[in-house]
N, C-alpha and C positions, 0 to 999 in steps of 0.2 A: 504494500500500500504506500502511496505517495501523497503527502499533504504539503501545504505551503505555510510558512510562518513569516509574516512581515513585521519587522521591528521598527518602531518609531517613524512610520511612514508620514511624510510631511505634506503631501498634496492629495486631495480627494481624487483628482483625475488619475493619478498613478494607481490608487487602490482599485478604481474601476477597471483600468487596463490590466492589472494583475488578475482580477476576477475573470475578465474576458479570455486572457491567455489560458488560465486554468481550464475554462470550459472548452477551449479549442482542443485540449489534449486529455479531456476526460477526468480531470482532477477536481474534486469538489470540496475537500476539507481545508478551511482556511483559519489560521490562528492570527490574531492581531495583538502584538505586544506593545502596549503604551502608544497607540497611534496619536500623532500630534494633530493631524487634520481631522475634519469632520468625516465620519465614515459614510453617513447617509445624507447625501444632498444631490442637487441636480447634476453637478459635475461628475460625481462618481457614477451616478445612474446613466448619464449619457455615454460615458466611456465603457461601462460594463455592458451596455445594451441588454441582450437576453441572458446575460450571466449575473444580473443583479441579485438573483436569489443566493448566489454564493456569498455576497456581502451580507445579506440579510441573515444568513445562517452562520456567519463567522463567530468564532469563539474569541472574545476579547479578554486578555489576561494582563497582569502587571509584571510578569517576569518570564523569562525563557524556561525557568524551572517548572513552570506550570503547563508547559507544552508536553502532551503525552505522546512520546514517540520512542522507538528503540534507538534510532540514530538521528541526532540533530545534525543536519548537513549545512555547515556554514558556507557562505559564498563571499568572495572578495577578489578585487582586481589587484590589490596590493600584496605582493608576495614577500615572504619573510627572508631574512638572511639565515645563516646557519645558527644564529643566536636566538632567533624567534621561533621556538619549536611549534607554536600554535599556527604558524602560517606556512606549513609544508603541505602543498595542495596535491589533489588528484585532478586529472582532467575529467571532463564529463564522460568520455569513453571508458576511462579506467574505472570510474565509479559504476557505470552501467554494467560492466562485466561482473560485478559483485552482487547485483540485485537478487534478492530472495523474496518471493511473493508472500511469504509468511511474516516478513519483517516490515515494520512501519518506519518509513523514512520521511522526515519533514525538512524541506528545503528552506533554509533560513535566509531571508533577504534583508539587507541592511538599509539604512537611511539613504535617501537620494543624494545627500551632500557628503556625508562622512562614512557611510557604510556601517559595519559592525565594529564596536570597540574591542580592544584586546580582552577585556573582561567577558564580553559576550562570546567572542571566539573561543575563550577558554571553556565555555559551557557547551560548545559544539563538539561532536564526536569525531567528525572529519571535516576537512575543508576542500571545496571544489572551486576551481578557477578556470574560466574560459580563456583559452589562448587567443590573444588579439594582437594587433600590430602596434603602430606608433601611439595611438590614443587608447589607453588601457580601459578606462571606465566606460561601461555600457549603461544605458537607461535600464532601470530595474526591471521593467516589464519585458524589455527586449532580451535581457539576460535570462529571465525566467523562461521565455519562449525557446531559447536555444537549449537550455537544460531539459525542459520537458520534452522537446522533440527528441533529443538524444535518449532520454530515459524511457520513453514510451513507444519508440519506433519498433521495438520487438515485443512479441507476446510475453508478458511478464507472468509466466506460470511456473518458472523454475523454482524448485524448493531445494535449497542448499543446506538447510538446518543450521543457519548462522546463529551465533550467540546473540541473544537479545540484551536489552539494557541491564536487566537484573542479573543475567549470567555474568556480564562483564563487571558489574559492581561487586559481585562475589569474589572475582579474581583480585580486584584492587583491594578489597577489604583484607583478604588473606595475605596479599603482598605487604600491605602496611603493617599487619600484625607481625609478619616474619622479619620485617626490616626495622622494627622499633628500636630506636637508639642509634641507628646509623646516621652519621653526619650528612647533612644535605639530602636526606631521604626524599624530600619533596621533588627535588630536581630529577632524581632517578625515576621516581614514579611517573612524573610527567612524560619523560622519554618513553618509558615502558607503555603507558596508556596510549600515547600517540601511535606507537608501533602496532600495538594490539588492535586499535580501532581501524587503522589503515589496512591492516591485514585481513579484516573481516573474518575473524576466527569462527570456527564451528562450535556448536554446543559441546560436543565431546572434548574438544581442545580446551574450552573454557573450564569444564569440570576437571580435566586433568591438571591444568595449571593451578586452579584453586586447591586441589588435593595436594599437589606438590608443595605449595607454599604453606599449607596447613601442617604437613609433616615436618617441614623445615622449622616452623615455629615451635612445634612440640619437641623436636630434637634439641633445639637451642635452649628451651626452658628446662629440659631435663638435666642440663649440665650444671 
């Protein structure tokens, strides 16, 4: 399942355009995180056209934490350096190759002007960036159209038994327990979590990792 999450949208027209693009590609679930603009007005209705019902049924929340999805898929035109671990992106094609029809992915769109903050990117599980030429930034609805075209052009019925959010949280909980007391543990766990999320591990792999870290923790505590 694919949904869309728009963060801090600044113009009603763009909200309408987002809804229309979603309808073009058969996506109906929309989350709005702290929209700055009016959601329901003549501008959004005119741009949405026959997709206005998507706006009417949108779930409005005050934090990305309240978006219910297995993977929050951040989007950004600004790529990171080797020091910014949250901005290591996948291309849309790379992301599509990992889709599992049993997993809920929500594409997170940033503000028209500033995109997503580093804090918001930190809450995303993976980052997808569209390769462009000299002018990197795309209009938010245009970027969504490119992503949804790529993600929905094949029949999404493949079941890969990927680990969902709770499976991956269990791995991180066991890792933090096993690594308790290690200096700079947070830096290591950020690296590990990014690697795990970009690898789209399977449920069995997540259970194996959680089991391994649990045994390591028990062995350390027996000493």
